[in-house]
C-alpha positions as CSV (number, residue, x, y, z in Angstrom):
1,M,189.0,10.9,-41.4
2,D,190.4,8.9,-44.6
3,K,188.0,6.5,-43.4
4,L,185.3,8.3,-43.2
5,V,185.2,9.4,-46.3
6,P,184.8,6.5,-48.5
7,I,181.8,4.9,-45.7
8,I,180.1,8.6,-46.7
9,Y,180.3,7.4,-50.7
10,M,179.1,4.3,-50.3
11,I,176.1,5.4,-48.3
12,G,175.5,7.9,-50.4
13,V,175.5,5.9,-53.8
14,L,173.4,4.0,-51.7
15,L,171.0,6.4,-51.0
16,L,170.5,7.2,-54.5
17,V,170.6,3.5,-56.1
18,L,167.7,2.2,-53.5
19,P,164.5,3.7,-54.4
20,S,165.1,1.9,-58.1
21,F,166.1,-1.1,-56.8
22,L,163.1,-1.4,-54.7
23,S,160.3,-0.4,-57.7
24,S,162.6,-2.3,-59.3
25,N,162.0,-5.5,-58.0
26,S,158.8,-5.9,-57.0
27,N,159.1,-10.5,-57.7
28,F,160.6,-11.8,-54.6
29,K,163.0,-13.9,-56.4
30,S,163.9,-11.3,-58.6
31,F,164.7,-9.5,-55.4
32,F,167.6,-11.4,-53.5
33,T,168.9,-13.0,-57.3
34,N,169.2,-8.6,-57.6
35,L,170.0,-8.3,-53.9
36,S,173.1,-10.9,-54.3
37,I,174.7,-9.6,-56.9
38,W,174.8,-6.3,-55.7
39,V,176.2,-7.8,-52.4
40,A,178.7,-9.2,-54.6
41,I,179.8,-6.3,-56.6
42,V,180.4,-4.3,-53.0
43,L,182.3,-7.6,-51.9
44,V,184.8,-7.6,-55.1
45,V,185.1,-3.8,-54.5
46,L,185.8,-3.4,-51.1
47,S,188.4,-6.6,-51.6
48,F,190.4,-4.3,-54.4
49,Y,190.1,-1.4,-51.8
50,F,191.8,-3.4,-48.7
51,A,194.4,-5.1,-51.1
52,Y,195.3,-2.0,-52.7
53,N,195.3,-0.6,-48.9
54,Y,198.0,-3.6,-47.7
55,F,200.6,-3.8,-50.5
56,F,201.1,0.4,-50.8
């Protein structure tokens, strides 16, 4: 149950952000630039989360 709540939260945030993200990135190059920024943000957040769970 402890791992299910963050997954549901991340899916909810994705559903809220995805429509405006897709509509604002009509250009192919800007889409992949912004997508890479979002992937980097998610990876940083997940790495902090896993590091916190590992050390504490």
